[in-house]
Phi, psi and omega in degrees: 000319178296322180295318178295321179297320180295319178295318179299315180296323179295316180295317179299320180296319180295321178296315181297317180297319179296319179295320181296316179294321179296323182290335180278334187296315178301323180296319179296314178297322179297319178298319179297320178297319179297318180296317179295317180299314180297318179298318179295321179296317179297317180297316180296315178300319180296315179297319179297317179297317178297320180296318179295317179298316179296320179296320179297318178295317179299315180295324182294334183234023182267131174264127176233184181302326186230021181202157171230104188060231180275356180277113184242139179303134178084000185246167173288157186216338192294326183296307182284340174299321178283311191279323185262331183248350184058036180272148165252167182209152181241123180282138178170236185264139176273294177207163183227140171222125179055048177060021172247112185250136177257168182281151179185184179225134169273134190232138177175178182269335184227056182288143171226151180239123182279181185295341180263002179091004179279135181270134180242158178070023177291141175264332177216156162242126178260110176287131184275145177285135182293131175269310178197134173293148171288143184270335179221174178262016176278089191308310187296320179294314183294323181298327186284342188296320184236027185295336181267000179275108185286350184267356184230162174221162189249137176227134177231145176216182186301320188249357178196165179200160179174179178253143184228145175295135179288330191230050178213128188274127173258318175206167181225129173251128184254129174245343183281143177280356182289328186270130182219159169286173180297339178273353180094020181263131180186197179300131180096347177287134181279159177296326178297320179293321177300317181296324178294326182282318182202146174261000185267079179207163172228156173244108184264144179246119181259219185277089186298327184290328190236347184246115181294343180251034188288331183262111191233123171271128183235125177272143180301325181291333184233072186296338181264358179261131179250119176264111192272134177250152179278132179305321184289349176278353176285148174292115184093357174062212184303317184301317180291313181300323183294347179262355188272349183088223188265347182223161177224173178241164177302325181294346177280355183244157179295156178299142179063028173297133185250152173294128185274321180202169181228135179242123174251121184217170180292000000 
């Protein structure tokens, strides 16, 4: 009888111990699940944050049909130029064709102005929207008409003059290699690289004598964007280009010819 009682007690002890261990196991697994869940949440949050940051950078330096980063045609620009890009800017001339210069601002982080008033190290030129054409070439009379209007400035050149809005974008010229289209095309991109990305483009030849932006590569996808090439990068330079008519081919340019600037306009 004592022997049977001892055996009974031994079996009972084993059953109790087994139950105790079984009751602890789910808690251990639950803790592991919580740790895994937390780890996954941190990983997901990190990826989402990185994705948002990358998207913000892309938008900040993305060239589209009507914008360069945050600079949009027809919109104000000076506030975010200072706050988001840390740009400074110099008021003056935007661009000139045939001695007719329009108003604009040179924009960049390290601008310098030489003894002749030319701005160097610009990353962008913001062409100003016209407020009103000058009606005559009597400079002093015309200057006084809107001298108290703090929102406009006056520009005169040999063949034209007028008042321009200080803070409204008409066009944008890009010199910085930071800004690109979604395909990666921008200043510094070679013609060979453009051809690898797309064959749907033309190289137009404009007024070589008077327009510094006369040689323009235009992509079918972006008909209003002009990717400007340097005349001297053509084989034979100006003399050769002037014989080609209205269009050119990549083969008319030296190997590794790069886009010099980009113009986004209305």
